[in-house]
Residue frames relative to the residue before (quaternion, step in Angstrom):
aa qw qx qy qz dx dy dz
X 1.0000 0.0000 0.0000 0.0000 0.00 0.00 0.00
X 0.5525 0.6231 -0.4017 0.3809 3.62 1.14 -0.47
X 0.6328 0.5380 -0.3412 0.4401 3.58 1.01 -0.74
X 0.6579 0.5165 -0.3127 0.4501 3.57 1.05 -0.69
X 0.7091 0.4396 -0.2661 0.4828 3.57 1.07 -0.62
X 0.3949 0.7254 -0.4717 0.3089 3.58 1.27 0.06
X 0.5086 -0.6574 0.4639 0.3065 3.58 -1.10 0.68
X 0.5194 0.6453 -0.4227 0.3676 3.62 1.20 -0.20
X 0.6325 0.5721 -0.3410 0.3954 3.60 0.96 -0.78
X 0.6765 0.4606 -0.3303 0.4703 3.66 0.76 -0.82
X 0.6368 0.5263 -0.3361 0.4522 3.59 1.05 -0.69
X 0.6279 0.5244 -0.3339 0.4682 3.57 1.03 -0.74
X 0.6676 0.4888 -0.3029 0.4729 3.58 0.90 -0.89
X 0.6510 0.5069 -0.3105 0.4721 3.56 0.96 -0.87
X 0.6475 0.5187 -0.3107 0.4639 3.56 0.98 -0.84
X 0.6489 0.5095 -0.3198 0.4659 3.58 0.91 -0.87
X 0.6626 0.4973 -0.3082 0.4676 3.57 0.97 -0.81
X 0.6576 0.5134 -0.3074 0.4578 3.59 0.95 -0.86
X 0.6548 0.5101 -0.3075 0.4654 3.55 0.96 -0.88
X 0.6853 0.4730 -0.2985 0.4664 3.59 0.87 -0.88
X 0.6292 0.5231 -0.3409 0.4629 3.61 1.02 -0.68
X 0.6422 0.5094 -0.3321 0.4667 3.59 1.00 -0.75
X 0.6329 0.5245 -0.3233 0.4688 3.58 1.08 -0.69
X 0.6468 0.5064 -0.3167 0.4743 3.57 1.04 -0.76
X 0.6399 0.5067 -0.3241 0.4782 3.60 1.05 -0.73
X 0.6324 0.5207 -0.3271 0.4712 3.59 1.03 -0.75
X 0.6434 0.5129 -0.3148 0.4732 3.58 0.99 -0.83
X 0.6355 0.5261 -0.3203 0.4656 3.57 1.03 -0.77
X 0.6465 0.5067 -0.3176 0.4737 3.60 0.99 -0.79
X 0.6397 0.5131 -0.3187 0.4753 3.58 1.02 -0.80
X 0.6525 0.5195 -0.3034 0.4608 3.55 0.98 -0.89
X 0.6458 0.5198 -0.3210 0.4579 3.60 0.96 -0.82
X 0.6613 0.4926 -0.3078 0.4746 3.59 0.93 -0.86
X 0.6627 0.5062 -0.3036 0.4610 3.59 0.93 -0.87
X 0.6480 0.5130 -0.3187 0.4641 3.59 0.95 -0.86
X 0.6317 0.5273 -0.3165 0.4719 3.57 1.03 -0.81
X 0.6635 0.5077 -0.3012 0.4596 3.56 0.95 -0.87
X 0.6649 0.4890 -0.3077 0.4734 3.59 0.93 -0.86
X 0.6393 0.5302 -0.3253 0.4520 3.59 1.01 -0.78
X 0.7414 0.3721 -0.2064 0.5189 3.59 1.14 -0.62
X 0.1985 0.8300 -0.4965 0.1588 3.56 1.23 0.51
X 0.7864 0.3014 -0.1510 0.5176 3.60 0.95 -0.84
X 0.4529 0.6725 -0.4619 0.3596 3.60 1.21 0.38
X 0.4479 -0.7121 0.4826 0.2437 3.55 -0.67 1.16
X 0.8641 0.0592 -0.0970 0.4904 3.56 -0.98 0.99
X 0.3310 0.7309 -0.5281 0.2781 3.59 1.11 0.55
X 0.1945 -0.7704 0.5995 0.0962 3.57 -0.88 0.98
X 0.3199 -0.8032 0.4679 0.1836 3.60 -0.24 1.25
X 0.3426 -0.7383 0.5424 0.2084 3.59 -0.89 0.92
X 0.2048 -0.7338 0.6328 0.1381 3.54 -1.34 0.36
X 0.4101 -0.6676 0.5592 0.2708 3.56 -1.08 0.74
X 0.2518 -0.7705 0.5711 0.1293 3.56 -0.76 1.08
X 0.1273 -0.8069 0.5762 0.0264 3.55 -0.57 1.21
X 0.0810 -0.7869 0.6111 0.0271 3.55 -1.08 0.79
X 0.4945 -0.6335 0.5097 0.3071 3.52 -1.20 0.61
X 0.3143 -0.7438 0.5606 0.1839 3.57 -0.93 0.91
X 0.5916 -0.6232 0.3804 0.3419 3.58 -1.01 0.80
X 0.7215 0.4197 -0.2524 0.4896 3.62 1.02 -0.68
X 0.6506 -0.4661 0.3119 0.5121 3.56 1.30 0.03
X 0.6822 0.4657 -0.3563 0.4368 3.53 -1.09 0.64
X 0.4429 -0.6735 0.5382 0.2463 3.51 -1.38 -0.10
X 0.1352 -0.7757 0.6116 0.0767 3.55 -1.06 0.81
X 0.3830 -0.6795 0.5706 0.2567 3.53 -1.29 0.32
X 0.2193 -0.8172 0.5216 0.1096 3.57 -0.41 1.20
X 0.7499 -0.3148 0.2062 0.5441 3.57 1.20 -0.26
X 0.5094 -0.6030 0.5095 0.3426 3.50 -1.30 -0.46
X 0.1152 -0.7900 0.5985 0.0670 3.56 -0.97 0.82
X 0.2399 -0.7384 0.6149 0.1384 3.50 -1.32 0.46
X 0.5644 -0.5840 0.4586 0.3608 3.53 -1.17 0.56
X 0.4945 -0.6896 0.4464 0.2841 3.58 -0.86 0.97
X 0.8081 0.0970 -0.0099 0.5809 3.56 0.86 -0.97
X 0.1608 -0.8093 0.5548 0.1069 3.59 0.16 1.18
X 0.3767 -0.7521 0.5107 0.1781 3.52 -1.01 0.91
X 0.2658 0.7253 -0.6029 0.1997 3.57 -0.25 1.23
X 0.5231 -0.6208 0.4801 0.3325 3.52 -1.14 0.63
X 0.5216 -0.6415 0.4497 0.3379 3.60 -0.98 0.75
X 0.8436 0.1701 -0.1560 0.4849 3.54 -1.21 0.68
X 0.5347 0.5739 -0.4539 0.4228 3.59 0.94 0.78
X 0.4087 -0.6969 0.5384 0.2397 3.53 -1.21 0.54
X 0.4071 0.7222 -0.4679 0.3063 3.57 0.77 0.98
X 0.4672 -0.6333 0.5449 0.2894 3.47 -1.36 0.34
X 0.4839 -0.6449 0.5014 0.3139 3.56 -1.29 0.22
X 0.4772 0.6722 -0.4322 0.3655 3.58 1.27 0.21
X 0.1941 -0.7570 0.6164 0.0962 3.54 -0.87 1.03
X 0.3750 -0.7814 0.4533 0.2081 3.57 -0.23 1.29
X 0.6506 0.4988 -0.3567 0.4479 3.69 0.80 -0.73
X 0.6311 0.5201 -0.3314 0.4706 3.61 1.02 -0.75
X 0.6632 0.5053 -0.3028 0.4618 3.57 0.95 -0.86
X 0.6396 0.5150 -0.3309 0.4649 3.60 1.02 -0.70
X 0.6220 0.5120 -0.3355 0.4883 3.59 1.08 -0.70
X 0.6557 0.5069 -0.3084 0.4669 3.60 0.97 -0.86
X 0.6071 0.5544 -0.3373 0.4586 3.56 1.12 -0.71
X 0.6788 0.4755 -0.2772 0.4861 3.57 0.91 -0.93
X 0.6325 0.5373 -0.3231 0.4549 3.58 1.04 -0.80
X 0.6725 0.4794 -0.3064 0.4733 3.59 0.90 -0.86
X 0.6214 0.5313 -0.3407 0.4643 3.62 1.05 -0.69
X 0.6691 0.4985 -0.2946 0.4658 3.58 0.92 -0.93
X 0.6372 0.5263 -0.3165 0.4657 3.58 1.01 -0.86
X 0.6654 0.4965 -0.3005 0.4695 3.58 0.93 -0.89
X 0.6746 0.5085 -0.2968 0.4452 3.59 0.84 -0.99
X 0.6568 0.5113 -0.3151 0.4560 3.60 0.93 -0.87
X 0.6950 0.4632 -0.2783 0.4743 3.58 0.91 -0.87
X 0.6025 0.5378 -0.3559 0.4702 3.59 1.12 -0.59
X 0.6417 0.5122 -0.3219 0.4715 3.59 1.04 -0.74
X 0.6269 0.5142 -0.3378 0.4780 3.61 1.01 -0.74
X 0.6468 0.5171 -0.3156 0.4633 3.59 0.94 -0.87
X 0.6544 0.5105 -0.3089 0.4645 3.58 0.94 -0.89
X 0.6659 0.5005 -0.2998 0.4650 3.59 0.95 -0.88
X 0.6454 0.5079 -0.3187 0.4733 3.60 0.96 -0.83
X 0.6351 0.5241 -0.3227 0.4667 3.59 1.03 -0.76
X 0.6594 0.5002 -0.3036 0.4720 3.58 0.95 -0.85
X 0.6539 0.5096 -0.3144 0.4625 3.56 0.99 -0.84
X 0.6323 0.5176 -0.3292 0.4731 3.58 1.02 -0.76
X 0.6476 0.5164 -0.3143 0.4640 3.58 0.97 -0.82
X 0.6555 0.5021 -0.3078 0.4728 3.57 0.96 -0.84
X 0.6408 0.5200 -0.3209 0.4648 3.58 0.99 -0.82
X 0.6637 0.4946 -0.3073 0.4694 3.58 0.92 -0.86
X 0.6315 0.5227 -0.3324 0.4665 3.60 1.03 -0.72
X 0.6528 0.5119 -0.3133 0.4622 3.57 1.03 -0.77
X 0.7220 0.4357 -0.2410 0.4805 3.56 1.05 -0.73
X 0.5293 0.6407 -0.3976 0.3889 3.57 1.27 -0.18
X 0.2052 -0.8131 0.5359 0.0978 3.57 -0.13 1.31
X 0.5961 0.5562 -0.3753 0.4410 3.61 1.09 -0.56
X 0.6182 0.5509 -0.3357 0.4489 3.58 1.05 -0.80
X 0.6572 0.5185 -0.3061 0.4534 3.58 0.98 -0.90
X 0.6709 0.4969 -0.3010 0.4608 3.61 0.98 -0.80
X 0.6462 0.5306 -0.3209 0.4448 3.56 1.05 -0.74
X 0.7017 0.4689 -0.2632 0.4675 3.59 1.08 -0.68
X 0.6689 0.5079 -0.3300 0.4308 3.65 1.15 -0.18
């Protein structure tokens, strides 16, 4: 039982939750940029932004900012946007997958924390005997 009462376990659960929340926030930033790009699909000379993600030292993902392509590729004298719809659809799916995976980690960490608390609940054990 000493291993269960160790202070390392709450930190691990907290860390798992923090890491998954940062991943969900990163996915949200990617989704916002992609939605903006798709909405501006027919906007002349629109330069699509990208959410810049960075690895955090304690684990997880951070958003360092937004970047734009230096030299967007459009034909001269055309009324086209610089948005590539197939690329945006891939980014849309990627942000969904990133969000779903991190939501599952958060759910699992929450369940594990609940199970740990149930195991440590001495009042619960006395009530059942």
